[in-house]
PDB file with one MODEL, atoms N, CA, C and O in Angstrom:
MODEL        1
ATOM      1  N   MET A   1       7.473 -25.116  13.482  1.00  0.00           N
ATOM      2  CA  MET A   1       7.969 -26.167  12.601  1.00  0.00           C
ATOM      3  C   MET A   1       9.443 -26.392  12.881  1.00  0.00           C
ATOM      4  O   MET A   1      10.177 -25.451  13.182  1.00  0.00           O
ATOM      5  N   ASP A   2       9.865 -27.617  12.784  1.00  0.00           N
ATOM      6  CA  ASP A   2      11.260 -27.973  13.029  1.00  0.00           C
ATOM      7  C   ASP A   2      11.943 -28.385  11.739  1.00  0.00           C
ATOM      8  O   ASP A   2      11.309 -28.860  10.797  1.00  0.00           O
ATOM      9  N   GLY A   3      13.240 -28.194  11.722  1.00  0.00           N
ATOM     10  CA  GLY A   3      14.080 -28.739  10.657  1.00  0.00           C
ATOM     11  C   GLY A   3      13.548 -28.572   9.265  1.00  0.00           C
ATOM     12  O   GLY A   3      13.350 -27.454   8.790  1.00  0.00           O
ATOM     13  N   GLY A   4      13.311 -29.717   8.591  1.00  0.00           N
ATOM     14  CA  GLY A   4      12.967 -29.705   7.180  1.00  0.00           C
ATOM     15  C   GLY A   4      11.492 -29.593   6.875  1.00  0.00           C
ATOM     16  O   GLY A   4      11.091 -29.731   5.719  1.00  0.00           O
ATOM     17  N   GLU A   5      10.668 -29.344   7.888  1.00  0.00           N
ATOM     18  CA  GLU A   5       9.240 -29.226   7.626  1.00  0.00           C
ATOM     19  C   GLU A   5       8.942 -27.935   6.873  1.00  0.00           C
ATOM     20  O   GLU A   5       9.532 -26.891   7.148  1.00  0.00           O
ATOM     21  N   HIS A   6       8.025 -28.021   5.927  1.00  0.00           N
ATOM     22  CA  HIS A   6       7.632 -26.841   5.152  1.00  0.00           C
ATOM     23  C   HIS A   6       6.118 -26.717   5.200  1.00  0.00           C
ATOM     24  O   HIS A   6       5.398 -27.709   5.091  1.00  0.00           O
ATOM     25  N   ALA A   7       5.655 -25.515   5.360  1.00  0.00           N
ATOM     26  CA  ALA A   7       4.216 -25.275   5.323  1.00  0.00           C
ATOM     27  C   ALA A   7       3.727 -25.459   3.891  1.00  0.00           C
ATOM     28  O   ALA A   7       4.413 -25.102   2.933  1.00  0.00           O
ATOM     29  N   ILE A   8       2.546 -26.014   3.768  1.00  0.00           N
ATOM     30  CA  ILE A   8       1.939 -26.148   2.451  1.00  0.00           C
ATOM     31  C   ILE A   8       1.290 -24.811   2.114  1.00  0.00           C
ATOM     32  O   ILE A   8       0.448 -24.308   2.858  1.00  0.00           O
ATOM     33  N   VAL A   9       1.690 -24.255   0.998  1.00  0.00           N
ATOM     34  CA  VAL A   9       1.172 -22.958   0.571  1.00  0.00           C
ATOM     35  C   VAL A   9       0.033 -23.197  -0.405  1.00  0.00           C
ATOM     36  O   VAL A   9       0.167 -23.945  -1.374  1.00  0.00           O
ATOM     37  N   ARG A  10      -1.078 -22.553  -0.133  1.00  0.00           N
ATOM     38  CA  ARG A  10      -2.224 -22.656  -1.029  1.00  0.00           C
ATOM     39  C   ARG A  10      -2.509 -21.269  -1.598  1.00  0.00           C
ATOM     40  O   ARG A  10      -2.969 -20.366  -0.900  1.00  0.00           O
ATOM     41  N   LEU A  11      -2.224 -21.138  -2.867  1.00  0.00           N
ATOM     42  CA  LEU A  11      -2.520 -19.881  -3.558  1.00  0.00           C
ATOM     43  C   LEU A  11      -3.997 -19.843  -3.919  1.00  0.00           C
ATOM     44  O   LEU A  11      -4.573 -20.860  -4.305  1.00  0.00           O
ATOM     45  N   SER A  12      -4.599 -18.690  -3.794  1.00  0.00           N
ATOM     46  CA  SER A  12      -5.966 -18.544  -4.297  1.00  0.00           C
ATOM     47  C   SER A  12      -5.880 -18.544  -5.826  1.00  0.00           C
ATOM     48  O   SER A  12      -4.815 -18.276  -6.382  1.00  0.00           O
ATOM     49  N   PRO A  13      -6.978 -18.838  -6.503  1.00  0.00           N
ATOM     50  CA  PRO A  13      -6.944 -18.777  -7.972  1.00  0.00           C
ATOM     51  C   PRO A  13      -6.497 -17.407  -8.483  1.00  0.00           C
ATOM     52  O   PRO A  13      -5.761 -17.325  -9.467  1.00  0.00           O
ATOM     53  N   ALA A  14      -6.934 -16.335  -7.825  1.00  0.00           N
ATOM     54  CA  ALA A  14      -6.546 -14.984  -8.260  1.00  0.00           C
ATOM     55  C   ALA A  14      -5.052 -14.748  -8.057  1.00  0.00           C
ATOM     56  O   ALA A  14      -4.397 -14.146  -8.908  1.00  0.00           O
ATOM     57  N   GLN A  15      -4.512 -15.218  -6.935  1.00  0.00           N
ATOM     58  CA  GLN A  15      -3.080 -15.064  -6.670  1.00  0.00           C
ATOM     59  C   GLN A  15      -2.261 -15.838  -7.696  1.00  0.00           C
ATOM     60  O   GLN A  15      -1.290 -15.319  -8.249  1.00  0.00           O
ATOM     61  N   ARG A  16      -2.661 -17.086  -7.946  1.00  0.00           N
ATOM     62  CA  ARG A  16      -1.942 -17.923  -8.910  1.00  0.00           C
ATOM     63  C   ARG A  16      -1.958 -17.286 -10.293  1.00  0.00           C
ATOM     64  O   ARG A  16      -0.930 -17.224 -10.967  1.00  0.00           O
ATOM     65  N   LYS A  17      -3.114 -16.821 -10.708  1.00  0.00           N
ATOM     66  CA  LYS A  17      -3.253 -16.238 -12.047  1.00  0.00           C
ATOM     67  C   LYS A  17      -2.354 -15.010 -12.189  1.00  0.00           C
ATOM     68  O   LYS A  17      -1.682 -14.843 -13.207  1.00  0.00           O
ATOM     69  N   TRP A  18      -2.343 -14.150 -11.164  1.00  0.00           N
ATOM     70  CA  TRP A  18      -1.535 -12.929 -11.218  1.00  0.00           C
ATOM     71  C   TRP A  18      -0.051 -13.264 -11.211  1.00  0.00           C
ATOM     72  O   TRP A  18       0.700 -12.762 -12.047  1.00  0.00           O
ATOM     73  N   LEU A  19       0.378 -14.106 -10.280  1.00  0.00           N
ATOM     74  CA  LEU A  19       1.800 -14.456 -10.194  1.00  0.00           C
ATOM     75  C   LEU A  19       2.270 -15.182 -11.453  1.00  0.00           C
ATOM     76  O   LEU A  19       3.376 -14.946 -11.937  1.00  0.00           O
ATOM     77  N   ASP A  20       1.431 -16.056 -11.973  1.00  0.00           N
ATOM     78  CA  ASP A  20       1.792 -16.835 -13.160  1.00  0.00           C
ATOM     79  C   ASP A  20       2.089 -15.936 -14.357  1.00  0.00           C
ATOM     80  O   ASP A  20       2.932 -16.270 -15.190  1.00  0.00           O
ATOM     81  N   ARG A  21       1.412 -14.817 -14.446  1.00  0.00           N
ATOM     82  CA  ARG A  21       1.649 -13.904 -15.575  1.00  0.00           C
ATOM     83  C   ARG A  21       3.039 -13.292 -15.526  1.00  0.00           C
ATOM     84  O   ARG A  21       3.561 -12.873 -16.559  1.00  0.00           O
ATOM     85  N   GLY A  22       3.650 -13.231 -14.346  1.00  0.00           N
ATOM     86  CA  GLY A  22       5.001 -12.703 -14.221  1.00  0.00           C
ATOM     87  C   GLY A  22       6.065 -13.628 -14.780  1.00  0.00           C
ATOM     88  O   GLY A  22       7.175 -13.189 -15.078  1.00  0.00           O
ATOM     89  N   LEU A  23       5.733 -14.919 -14.926  1.00  0.00           N
ATOM     90  CA  LEU A  23       6.716 -15.882 -15.431  1.00  0.00           C
ATOM     91  C   LEU A  23       7.137 -15.580 -16.863  1.00  0.00           C
ATOM     92  O   LEU A  23       8.268 -15.872 -17.252  1.00  0.00           O
ATOM     93  N   SER A  24       6.242 -15.003 -17.643  1.00  0.00           N
ATOM     94  CA  SER A  24       6.539 -14.766 -19.062  1.00  0.00           C
ATOM     95  C   SER A  24       6.946 -13.322 -19.363  1.00  0.00           C
ATOM     96  O   SER A  24       7.133 -12.964 -20.525  1.00  0.00           O
ATOM     97  N   GLN A  25       7.082 -12.503 -18.337  1.00  0.00           N
ATOM     98  CA  GLN A  25       7.417 -11.093 -18.547  1.00  0.00           C
ATOM     99  C   GLN A  25       8.878 -10.805 -18.218  1.00  0.00           C
ATOM    100  O   GLN A  25       9.438 -11.417 -17.309  1.00  0.00           O
ATOM    101  N   PRO A  26       9.496  -9.884 -18.945  1.00  0.00           N
ATOM    102  CA  PRO A  26      10.882  -9.509 -18.642  1.00  0.00           C
ATOM    103  C   PRO A  26      11.007  -9.041 -17.188  1.00  0.00           C
ATOM    104  O   PRO A  26      10.238  -8.197 -16.729  1.00  0.00           O
ATOM    105  N   GLY A  27      11.974  -9.595 -16.485  1.00  0.00           N
ATOM    106  CA  GLY A  27      12.205  -9.220 -15.092  1.00  0.00           C
ATOM    107  C   GLY A  27      11.135  -9.698 -14.138  1.00  0.00           C
ATOM    108  O   GLY A  27      11.161  -9.348 -12.958  1.00  0.00           O
ATOM    109  N   GLY A  28      10.188 -10.497 -14.625  1.00  0.00           N
ATOM    110  CA  GLY A  28       9.108 -10.989 -13.771  1.00  0.00           C
ATOM    111  C   GLY A  28       8.047  -9.946 -13.471  1.00  0.00           C
ATOM    112  O   GLY A  28       7.323 -10.060 -12.482  1.00  0.00           O
ATOM    113  N   LYS A  29       7.948  -8.908 -14.335  1.00  0.00           N
ATOM    114  CA  LYS A  29       6.981  -7.829 -14.096  1.00  0.00           C
ATOM    115  C   LYS A  29       5.568  -8.396 -14.013  1.00  0.00           C
ATOM    116  O   LYS A  29       5.139  -9.188 -14.851  1.00  0.00           O
ATOM    117  N   LEU A  30       4.864  -7.964 -12.976  1.00  0.00           N
ATOM    118  CA  LEU A  30       3.485  -8.394 -12.773  1.00  0.00           C
ATOM    119  C   LEU A  30       2.541  -7.315 -13.300  1.00  0.00           C
ATOM    120  O   LEU A  30       2.805  -6.124 -13.139  1.00  0.00           O
ATOM    121  N   PRO A  31       1.442  -7.733 -13.930  1.00  0.00           N
ATOM    122  CA  PRO A  31       0.552  -6.764 -14.565  1.00  0.00           C
ATOM    123  C   PRO A  31      -0.274  -5.958 -13.568  1.00  0.00           C
ATOM    124  O   PRO A  31      -0.562  -6.415 -12.462  1.00  0.00           O
ATOM    125  N   LEU A  32      -0.639  -4.776 -13.974  1.00  0.00           N
ATOM    126  CA  LEU A  32      -1.555  -3.944 -13.191  1.00  0.00           C
ATOM    127  C   LEU A  32      -3.008  -4.303 -13.492  1.00  0.00           C
ATOM    128  O   LEU A  32      -3.901  -4.048 -12.684  1.00  0.00           O
ATOM    129  N   PHE A  33      -3.234  -4.903 -14.676  1.00  0.00           N
ATOM    130  CA  PHE A  33      -4.583  -5.218 -15.130  1.00  0.00           C
ATOM    131  C   PHE A  33      -4.666  -6.676 -15.556  1.00  0.00           C
ATOM    132  O   PHE A  33      -3.674  -7.260 -15.992  1.00  0.00           O
ATOM    133  N   ASP A  34      -5.867  -7.267 -15.426  1.00  0.00           N
ATOM    134  CA  ASP A  34      -6.060  -8.642 -15.864  1.00  0.00           C
ATOM    135  C   ASP A  34      -6.258  -8.685 -17.381  1.00  0.00           C
ATOM    136  O   ASP A  34      -6.216  -7.651 -18.048  1.00  0.00           O
ATOM    137  N   ALA A  35      -6.470  -9.866 -17.908  1.00  0.00           N
ATOM    138  CA  ALA A  35      -6.596 -10.049 -19.354  1.00  0.00           C
ATOM    139  C   ALA A  35      -7.817  -9.323 -19.935  1.00  0.00           C
ATOM    140  O   ALA A  35      -7.856  -9.036 -21.131  1.00  0.00           O
ATOM    141  N   GLU A  36      -8.811  -9.028 -19.090  1.00  0.00           N
ATOM    142  CA  GLU A  36     -10.010  -8.322 -19.552  1.00  0.00           C
ATOM    143  C   GLU A  36      -9.908  -6.810 -19.341  1.00  0.00           C
ATOM    144  O   GLU A  36     -10.860  -6.082 -19.620  1.00  0.00           O
ATOM    145  N   GLY A  37      -8.758  -6.335 -18.849  1.00  0.00           N
ATOM    146  CA  GLY A  37      -8.555  -4.902 -18.671  1.00  0.00           C
ATOM    147  C   GLY A  37      -8.976  -4.346 -17.323  1.00  0.00           C
ATOM    148  O   GLY A  37      -8.954  -3.133 -17.116  1.00  0.00           O
ATOM    149  N   ARG A  38      -9.362  -5.230 -16.395  1.00  0.00           N
ATOM    150  CA  ARG A  38      -9.731  -4.771 -15.051  1.00  0.00           C
ATOM    151  C   ARG A  38      -8.494  -4.705 -14.169  1.00  0.00           C
ATOM    152  O   ARG A  38      -7.592  -5.534 -14.285  1.00  0.00           O
ATOM    153  N   LYS A  39      -8.456  -3.703 -13.279  1.00  0.00           N
ATOM    154  CA  LYS A  39      -7.333  -3.536 -12.353  1.00  0.00           C
ATOM    155  C   LYS A  39      -7.251  -4.755 -11.433  1.00  0.00           C
ATOM    156  O   LYS A  39      -8.270  -5.234 -10.936  1.00  0.00           O
ATOM    157  N   ILE A  40      -6.038  -5.251 -11.212  1.00  0.00           N
ATOM    158  CA  ILE A  40      -5.832  -6.368 -10.295  1.00  0.00           C
ATOM    159  C   ILE A  40      -6.263  -5.926  -8.898  1.00  0.00           C
ATOM    160  O   ILE A  40      -5.931  -4.824  -8.462  1.00  0.00           O
ATOM    161  N   ASN A  41      -6.993  -6.776  -8.208  1.00  0.00           N
ATOM    162  CA  ASN A  41      -7.482  -6.478  -6.863  1.00  0.00           C
ATOM    163  C   ASN A  41      -6.312  -6.149  -5.941  1.00  0.00           C
ATOM    164  O   ASN A  41      -5.349  -6.911  -5.862  1.00  0.00           O
ATOM    165  N   SER A  42      -6.391  -5.028  -5.251  1.00  0.00           N
ATOM    166  CA  SER A  42      -5.294  -4.601  -4.378  1.00  0.00           C
ATOM    167  C   SER A  42      -5.057  -5.575  -3.230  1.00  0.00           C
ATOM    168  O   SER A  42      -3.943  -5.647  -2.711  1.00  0.00           O
ATOM    169  N   GLN A  43      -6.080  -6.330  -2.820  1.00  0.00           N
ATOM    170  CA  GLN A  43      -5.897  -7.331  -1.765  1.00  0.00           C
ATOM    171  C   GLN A  43      -5.024  -8.486  -2.257  1.00  0.00           C
ATOM    172  O   GLN A  43      -4.235  -9.038  -1.491  1.00  0.00           O
ATOM    173  N   VAL A  44      -5.162  -8.848  -3.524  1.00  0.00           N
ATOM    174  CA  VAL A  44      -4.316  -9.891  -4.113  1.00  0.00           C
ATOM    175  C   VAL A  44      -2.864  -9.416  -4.116  1.00  0.00           C
ATOM    176  O   VAL A  44      -1.962 -10.155  -3.721  1.00  0.00           O
ATOM    177  N   VAL A  45      -2.646  -8.191  -4.560  1.00  0.00           N
ATOM    178  CA  VAL A  45      -1.297  -7.627  -4.608  1.00  0.00           C
ATOM    179  C   VAL A  45      -0.705  -7.572  -3.204  1.00  0.00           C
ATOM    180  O   VAL A  45       0.430  -8.001  -2.995  1.00  0.00           O
ATOM    181  N   LYS A  46      -1.462  -7.048  -2.240  1.00  0.00           N
ATOM    182  CA  LYS A  46      -0.966  -6.901  -0.867  1.00  0.00           C
ATOM    183  C   LYS A  46      -0.603  -8.252  -0.255  1.00  0.00           C
ATOM    184  O   LYS A  46       0.455  -8.388   0.359  1.00  0.00           O
ATOM    185  N   LYS A  47      -1.466  -9.245  -0.418  1.00  0.00           N
ATOM    186  CA  LYS A  47      -1.203 -10.575   0.152  1.00  0.00           C
ATOM    187  C   LYS A  47       0.060 -11.172  -0.454  1.00  0.00           C
ATOM    188  O   LYS A  47       0.880 -11.738   0.269  1.00  0.00           O
ATOM    189  N   CYS A  48       0.230 -11.058  -1.760  1.00  0.00           N
ATOM    190  CA  CYS A  48       1.411 -11.618  -2.422  1.00  0.00           C
ATOM    191  C   CYS A  48       2.683 -10.901  -1.978  1.00  0.00           C
ATOM    192  O   CYS A  48       3.720 -11.539  -1.797  1.00  0.00           O
ATOM    193  N   VAL A  49       2.615  -9.591  -1.802  1.00  0.00           N
ATOM    194  CA  VAL A  49       3.774  -8.836  -1.312  1.00  0.00           C
ATOM    195  C   VAL A  49       4.061  -9.226   0.139  1.00  0.00           C
ATOM    196  O   VAL A  49       5.214  -9.460   0.502  1.00  0.00           O
ATOM    197  N   ASP A  50       3.016  -9.295   0.967  1.00  0.00           N
ATOM    198  CA  ASP A  50       3.189  -9.666   2.379  1.00  0.00           C
ATOM    199  C   ASP A  50       3.813 -11.051   2.537  1.00  0.00           C
ATOM    200  O   ASP A  50       4.594 -11.280   3.460  1.00  0.00           O
ATOM    201  N   GLU A  51       3.471 -11.971   1.641  1.00  0.00           N
ATOM    202  CA  GLU A  51       4.004 -13.338   1.700  1.00  0.00           C
ATOM    203  C   GLU A  51       5.400 -13.445   1.091  1.00  0.00           C
ATOM    204  O   GLU A  51       6.062 -14.474   1.233  1.00  0.00           O
ATOM    205  N   GLY A  52       5.852 -12.383   0.410  1.00  0.00           N
ATOM    206  CA  GLY A  52       7.174 -12.404  -0.213  1.00  0.00           C
ATOM    207  C   GLY A  52       7.191 -13.015  -1.602  1.00  0.00           C
ATOM    208  O   GLY A  52       8.262 -13.296  -2.141  1.00  0.00           O
ATOM    209  N   TRP A  53       6.009 -13.225  -2.195  1.00  0.00           N
ATOM    210  CA  TRP A  53       5.927 -13.822  -3.529  1.00  0.00           C
ATOM    211  C   TRP A  53       6.089 -12.774  -4.618  1.00  0.00           C
ATOM    212  O   TRP A  53       6.426 -13.097  -5.757  1.00  0.00           O
ATOM    213  N   ALA A  54       5.851 -11.532  -4.266  1.00  0.00           N
ATOM    214  CA  ALA A  54       6.021 -10.389  -5.171  1.00  0.00           C
ATOM    215  C   ALA A  54       6.648  -9.271  -4.354  1.00  0.00           C
ATOM    216  O   ALA A  54       6.562  -9.248  -3.126  1.00  0.00           O
ATOM    217  N   GLU A  55       7.287  -8.338  -5.073  1.00  0.00           N
ATOM    218  CA  GLU A  55       7.858  -7.186  -4.373  1.00  0.00           C
ATOM    219  C   GLU A  55       7.655  -5.941  -5.209  1.00  0.00           C
ATOM    220  O   GLU A  55       7.660  -6.000  -6.439  1.00  0.00           O
ATOM    221  N   PRO A  56       7.476  -4.809  -4.538  1.00  0.00           N
ATOM    222  CA  PRO A  56       7.357  -3.557  -5.283  1.00  0.00           C
ATOM    223  C   PRO A  56       8.608  -3.344  -6.126  1.00  0.00           C
ATOM    224  O   PRO A  56       9.728  -3.582  -5.672  1.00  0.00           O
ATOM    225  N   TRP A  57       8.398  -2.890  -7.368  1.00  0.00           N
ATOM    226  CA  TRP A  57       9.506  -2.736  -8.300  1.00  0.00           C
ATOM    227  C   TRP A  57       9.903  -1.277  -8.435  1.00  0.00           C
ATOM    228  O   TRP A  57      11.077  -0.931  -8.300  1.00  0.00           O
ATOM    229  N   PHE A  58       8.930  -0.426  -8.699  1.00  0.00           N
ATOM    230  CA  PHE A  58       9.209   1.005  -8.796  1.00  0.00           C
ATOM    231  C   PHE A  58       7.923   1.782  -8.546  1.00  0.00           C
ATOM    232  O   PHE A  58       6.822   1.240  -8.643  1.00  0.00           O
ATOM    233  N   ALA A  59       8.083   3.042  -8.228  1.00  0.00           N
ATOM    234  CA  ALA A  59       6.929   3.911  -7.984  1.00  0.00           C
ATOM    235  C   ALA A  59       6.338   4.357  -9.313  1.00  0.00           C
ATOM    236  O   ALA A  59       7.067   4.752 -10.224  1.00  0.00           O
ATOM    237  N   ASN A  60       5.040   4.292  -9.418  1.00  0.00           N
ATOM    238  CA  ASN A  60       4.329   4.747 -10.605  1.00  0.00           C
ATOM    239  C   ASN A  60       4.025   6.233 -10.418  1.00  0.00           C
ATOM    240  O   ASN A  60       3.160   6.598  -9.622  1.00  0.00           O
ATOM    241  N   GLN A  61       4.728   7.077 -11.143  1.00  0.00           N
ATOM    242  CA  GLN A  61       4.581   8.525 -10.994  1.00  0.00           C
ATOM    243  C   GLN A  61       3.193   9.026 -11.406  1.00  0.00           C
ATOM    244  O   GLN A  61       2.685   9.988 -10.829  1.00  0.00           O
ATOM    245  N   LEU A  62       2.587   8.381 -12.394  1.00  0.00           N
ATOM    246  CA  LEU A  62       1.276   8.821 -12.866  1.00  0.00           C
ATOM    247  C   LEU A  62       0.144   8.383 -11.946  1.00  0.00           C
ATOM    248  O   LEU A  62      -0.847   9.097 -11.787  1.00  0.00           O
ATOM    249  N   LYS A  63       0.292   7.216 -11.346  1.00  0.00           N
ATOM    250  CA  LYS A  63      -0.730   6.664 -10.449  1.00  0.00           C
ATOM    251  C   LYS A  63      -0.035   6.132  -9.197  1.00  0.00           C
ATOM    252  O   LYS A  63       0.174   4.924  -9.084  1.00  0.00           O
ATOM    253  N   PRO A  64       0.326   7.004  -8.255  1.00  0.00           N
ATOM    254  CA  PRO A  64       1.089   6.559  -7.084  1.00  0.00           C
ATOM    255  C   PRO A  64       0.373   5.514  -6.238  1.00  0.00           C
ATOM    256  O   PRO A  64       1.023   4.783  -5.491  1.00  0.00           O
ATOM    257  N   GLU A  65      -0.957   5.426  -6.339  1.00  0.00           N
ATOM    258  CA  GLU A  65      -1.689   4.423  -5.561  1.00  0.00           C
ATOM    259  C   GLU A  65      -1.574   3.020  -6.160  1.00  0.00           C
ATOM    260  O   GLU A  65      -1.954   2.042  -5.516  1.00  0.00           O
ATOM    261  N   TRP A  66      -1.057   2.913  -7.378  1.00  0.00           N
ATOM    262  CA  TRP A  66      -0.857   1.615  -8.013  1.00  0.00           C
ATOM    263  C   TRP A  66       0.543   1.116  -7.694  1.00  0.00           C
ATOM    264  O   TRP A  66       1.520   1.845  -7.862  1.00  0.00           O
ATOM    265  N   THR A  67       0.640  -0.108  -7.241  1.00  0.00           N
ATOM    266  CA  THR A  67       1.928  -0.702  -6.910  1.00  0.00           C
ATOM    267  C   THR A  67       2.404  -1.548  -8.082  1.00  0.00           C
ATOM    268  O   THR A  67       1.776  -2.550  -8.424  1.00  0.00           O
ATOM    269  N   VAL A  68       3.503  -1.151  -8.694  1.00  0.00           N
ATOM    270  CA  VAL A  68       4.098  -1.934  -9.781  1.00  0.00           C
ATOM    271  C   VAL A  68       5.030  -2.945  -9.124  1.00  0.00           C
ATOM    272  O   VAL A  68       5.963  -2.575  -8.413  1.00  0.00           O
ATOM    273  N   CYS A  69       4.767  -4.223  -9.371  1.00  0.00           N
ATOM    274  CA  CYS A  69       5.506  -5.287  -8.687  1.00  0.00           C
ATOM    275  C   CYS A  69       6.174  -6.232  -9.670  1.00  0.00           C
ATOM    276  O   CYS A  69       5.883  -6.244 -10.866  1.00  0.00           O
ATOM    277  N   LYS A  70       7.086  -7.028  -9.110  1.00  0.00           N
ATOM    278  CA  LYS A  70       7.708  -8.099  -9.888  1.00  0.00           C
ATOM    279  C   LYS A  70       7.692  -9.372  -9.052  1.00  0.00           C
ATOM    280  O   LYS A  70       7.637  -9.335  -7.823  1.00  0.00           O
ATOM    281  N   LEU A  71       7.742 -10.471  -9.741  1.00  0.00           N
ATOM    282  CA  LEU A  71       7.770 -11.789  -9.127  1.00  0.00           C
ATOM    283  C   LEU A  71       9.110 -11.992  -8.432  1.00  0.00           C
ATOM    284  O   LEU A  71      10.152 -11.624  -8.975  1.00  0.00           O
ATOM    285  N   THR A  72       9.091 -12.573  -7.237  1.00  0.00           N
ATOM    286  CA  THR A  72      10.327 -12.850  -6.502  1.00  0.00           C
ATOM    287  C   THR A  72      10.724 -14.313  -6.706  1.00  0.00           C
ATOM    288  O   THR A  72       9.918 -15.107  -7.192  1.00  0.00           O
ATOM    289  N   PRO A  73      11.956 -14.677  -6.340  1.00  0.00           N
ATOM    290  CA  PRO A  73      12.327 -16.094  -6.370  1.00  0.00           C
ATOM    291  C   PRO A  73      11.370 -16.946  -5.523  1.00  0.00           C
ATOM    292  O   PRO A  73      11.042 -18.069  -5.907  1.00  0.00           O
ATOM    293  N   ALA A  74      10.924 -16.424  -4.384  1.00  0.00           N
ATOM    294  CA  ALA A  74       9.965 -17.162  -3.551  1.00  0.00           C
ATOM    295  C   ALA A  74       8.644 -17.352  -4.292  1.00  0.00           C
ATOM    296  O   ALA A  74       7.999 -18.392  -4.155  1.00  0.00           O
ATOM    297  N   GLY A  75       8.241 -16.358  -5.072  1.00  0.00           N
ATOM    298  CA  GLY A  75       7.025 -16.470  -5.866  1.00  0.00           C
ATOM    299  C   GLY A  75       7.153 -17.543  -6.934  1.00  0.00           C
ATOM    300  O   GLY A  75       6.215 -18.304  -7.173  1.00  0.00           O
ATOM    301  N   ARG A  76       8.305 -17.602  -7.573  1.00  0.00           N
ATOM    302  CA  ARG A  76       8.546 -18.651  -8.576  1.00  0.00           C
ATOM    303  C   ARG A  76       8.488 -20.031  -7.922  1.00  0.00           C
ATOM    304  O   ARG A  76       7.922 -20.973  -8.479  1.00  0.00           O
ATOM    305  N   THR A  77       9.082 -20.134  -6.734  1.00  0.00           N
ATOM    306  CA  THR A  77       9.100 -21.412  -6.017  1.00  0.00           C
ATOM    307  C   THR A  77       7.691 -21.847  -5.640  1.00  0.00           C
ATOM    308  O   THR A  77       7.329 -23.007  -5.834  1.00  0.00           O
ATOM    309  N   VAL A  78       6.895 -20.931  -5.104  1.00  0.00           N
ATOM    310  CA  VAL A  78       5.543 -21.296  -4.689  1.00  0.00           C
ATOM    311  C   VAL A  78       4.695 -21.699  -5.894  1.00  0.00           C
ATOM    312  O   VAL A  78       3.838 -22.574  -5.773  1.00  0.00           O
ATOM    313  N   LEU A  79       4.916 -21.084  -7.039  1.00  0.00           N
ATOM    314  CA  LEU A  79       4.191 -21.487  -8.247  1.00  0.00           C
ATOM    315  C   LEU A  79       4.570 -22.905  -8.662  1.00  0.00           C
ATOM    316  O   LEU A  79       3.706 -23.690  -9.052  1.00  0.00           O
ATOM    317  N   GLN A  80       5.853 -23.234  -8.580  1.00  0.00           N
ATOM    318  CA  GLN A  80       6.311 -24.580  -8.936  1.00  0.00           C
ATOM    319  C   GLN A  80       5.767 -25.620  -7.962  1.00  0.00           C
ATOM    320  O   GLN A  80       5.349 -26.700  -8.378  1.00  0.00           O
ATOM    321  N   GLN A  81       5.771 -25.300  -6.671  1.00  0.00           N
ATOM    322  CA  GLN A  81       5.334 -26.255  -5.655  1.00  0.00           C
ATOM    323  C   GLN A  81       3.832 -26.488  -5.674  1.00  0.00           C
ATOM    324  O   GLN A  81       3.365 -27.564  -5.299  1.00  0.00           O
ATOM    325  N   SER A  82       3.081 -25.502  -6.103  1.00  0.00           N
ATOM    326  CA  SER A  82       1.625 -25.637  -6.052  1.00  0.00           C
ATOM    327  C   SER A  82       1.021 -26.047  -7.386  1.00  0.00           C
ATOM    328  O   SER A  82      -0.200 -26.030  -7.542  1.00  0.00           O
ATOM    329  N   SER A  83       1.866 -26.417  -8.360  1.00  0.00           N
ATOM    330  CA  SER A  83       1.301 -26.821  -9.652  1.00  0.00           C
ATOM    331  C   SER A  83       0.973 -28.285  -9.688  1.00  0.00           C
ATOM    332  O   SER A  83       0.489 -28.784 -10.704  1.00  0.00           O
TER     333      SER A  83
ENDMDL
END
């Protein structure tokens, strides 16, 4: 891509739902569980982190395999652009 061209980002419904929940949380904290109490799919978390829309926030001492993340400025931007 040259100059001012931007790729169109298409969030999956699961990615959008997870990232959107960070908008209303202090510091942009993203939940470990969905509204029904199920653990967020690790593939959703990994893809969002890989794309720079979320970033690991701190290590969870009780459950080290769980990644506690927060929404990034890029994540906020992609949510605004894809609405």
